[in-house]
Steps between C-alpha positions, in 0.01 A plus 500: 500500500756512209670185379873524572705198394878469538645239260800392691794271466865482404662629189384324179186361653289712261381766727470765235370278217238335719417822679418694186293206368315465839442882509351490146269219603389675804460833333740683748826692446831316515815637654852351525667577822835486336413837344492645846861396599729792550791516265745391771303174541507427132874565479564256779291224350641557155845466656396163653469637854191380689291765675472488877210612709634848534497536117151356471329707773430821323414298182243297684347817634460631145349169391248497792405867425440418147272208594303699748457791257347265244134571576379288209732211585835399370718200419864568616792278402730507809742244633379536862724211597482531873212508742624829638493655147134376452404628843658841415284512190185396690572764756441763226249303289323268733274330245793372288484131390817322396537260206832316539622364172708192573721280290792266512844655529594340166187652324578841646869485407412405135256785477755747650768379260273548199412868589685782349522854601375441864683674784486197727778265420467113522771510772253652751234220466664282763507799737130564440408131547692507826318816619152380389252436789188308378159654573392405851152353556384830655602704205224603240625328185585179319779322322482374140735302283666700209551216260300535173411811295373826627141425428515176705669670787241788503225251495653322805536832660133607446379161639726534805413860565122464425381512859664832565405637159132415540470724810628812304292696258691530177549856360274610223666533169 
């Protein structure tokens, strides 16, 4: 079975940075779900308008299809804020495991404010925090703290994910 991990969380949690580093460590491809958003979604978010479930549906279907098509495994950065969204991804890619990057609102706001050139404005962070539904006990995955540098976060992720990773044969390089 291929290793499929979705690095999830709100804006500025470090999904892309941690996801890339985790994929490198695991020897699987990385993909950022933001790259799959249709232009209309990007325009809305850039304008400070939060996406609704109708906006996210087709995007989530694309994300799920990318995960399922990754025969050698994949790490995908994707907000996956609600249980319904994660269920939709699992409907298409059932073996998906979620790694929730969690941090304080103050830390996330500071990170968002320090970014330049990102389509997601700081003003939408509160909306994402309000939308976020934590992983339920019956969902495959774990939550880790995002304080510290990328290497520390990836190490915490590998330890937390180890039971699921050990059951999967890594791809040959």
